[in-house]
C-alpha positions, 0 to 999 in steps of 0.5 A: 378205438376211442376219441382223444380229445399262376396265372398273372401274379404281377398285381400282387407282386407290386404291391408286396414290393411296395411293402418290402421297400417301406420300412397250460402245459405252459413252457413244457409244451414246447417240443424241445425238452429234456427227453429229446435228443438235442439240447434245449435251447434257452427260450428267446424272451425268458423271464428277464422279459419285463412283465407289463405293470398293471396289465391283466390284458395285453393290446395286440397289433396286426400287421397283415389284415389277409385272409388269416388275420381277417377270418381268424385272428381278429375274430379270436381276439374277440374271444380272448381274455388276456389279450385283445385287438389294439392296432393294425398295420396295413399297406391298403388304406381302403381297409382301414375305416372297415377294420376300425368300425368292425373292431372300434380301432383307435385313430392313433393306433392304425399304421402302414408298414413305413411308421411301424417304427413309431409304435414304440411310443404307443403304450396301448399296444403291448405285442405285434403279431406278423402276419404278412407273407414269410419273406418278410417275417424276419424284417417286421419281427425286428422292426417290432422288437426293436421298438420295444414290443412282444413279438408273435410270428406265424409260421413258418417262422422266416425263409432261412435259419439266419433269419431265424437266428436274427429275429431271436437276437433282436428279441433277446437284445431288447428283451421281448417275448418272441413267439411262433404260431403253433396253434396246434401245440395249444390245441387240447388233443394235440396237447395230449399227443405230445405228452404221449410222445414224451411218455411213449405209453404204448412203448417204443416208437416204430413209425410216424406218418404226417400229412397235411394236404389240401386242395389250393385253387388257381387263384393268384396268390403269394403262395405261388411266388418262390421269392415270398415264402411260397411252395406246399413245404413252406405252408404246409410242411412246417405243420409236418415237420413239428407234428413228427417232432412232437409226436415223438419227442425226437430231434431228426438227425437226417434227411434220408430222401426228398421229393418236390413236384408240381401235378399242375405246372402251369400254376405252380411255376416256382414253387413246389405243389408237393413235397414228400420226405423221410427223416431219420430219428435218433431211435432209429426209426423213419418218418415220413412226412408230405405237404401238398396243395394238390389232393386233400389229406390230414393225418399224423398216426404213430405206430409203437410197439404195442399200440398206436396214436393218431390226430386225423385230422391233425391241423385242421382250424376245427374238429382235430380228433385223436385216437388211440388203439385202445379205450384209455385216451379221454374225450377233449372238446376243441374250441378256438385254436387261435383264442386258446394260443393267443391267451396262453401266450399272453399269459406267459408275457404277464406272468414273466414266463417263457413262452409256450413255443419259443422262436427256437422251436421255429428255428429248428423247424426251418433249419429241417425245411432247409434240409429237405429242399437241399435233399431234394435238389441233390437227391441225396441224404443230408445230415443235420 
């Protein structure tokens, strides 16, 4: 083998209600391909999107200054070459001076959620990267598109397939690019697995297993609130759904079974702490997926006719490692996932190309996610 390279939530809810009330594989890295079972969609934000005139670097604004923005995206933007942090959008005034001092954010590039539409008049901002809870993704992505800014949106793309489609439609109507934050599709070892899923180097695939799980403590979080997009399936399950698709280059046709539960119901009163499911793929194989915030496990494994390949861990921020059943895969060093992701998507905009991970990619996963929910609730098979 060789390496490839619930306690009280009222303060949180009150703040989020206020927010709601206000206001290079390049394109081939996308899972949808001629080899998949479905028809590849036309990417939102294609070559009809105007290329920023005279720019070699794009200015990025971050709406949502929570943990992911603070510890991952903002530091990553100091390492990028094709884009840079230029603006912030926050509902917490106390954060403004801290971010301005740390990243040199100009006063005219600071917004709250009510003033976000006025970003249309700011030539320093080219991209709005939406990092608020999933229940707000559609609202602020559409607002950014209508302001004429390119949109990057964190996963899961939105709460429903209908919201995803409205985001796609808004970006097309306003001729801006829409990309979903699937950082793993930019990571070198994962990109190798994507290619293996297309090329089938070990023959026909026999089985797939994708698990994304960690242990979440009991501190209050929007991840425990159903209306905000909480639950293991939304937060971690999208990794497994996307992995099954890119590791096989197949689009699932049916949810065979699904189960959702909470090992700590006193904490996870409204949402699933764990979800497991089985998907039927067009080739007839069954893919197993599991998402959990209870017991850590992190693996993607594909068994094929003449061998196997895997990623373990398969979606950690650092240390993603690939293995195969034989000694032919090169070691591939991993770097900052978020910086690579944002540079890849910025370069696509600058060159007038479709995004690496367009909105249609997120839409497909949310359709599957909703079918998994339906299968779990009805205890029945759900066709896709």
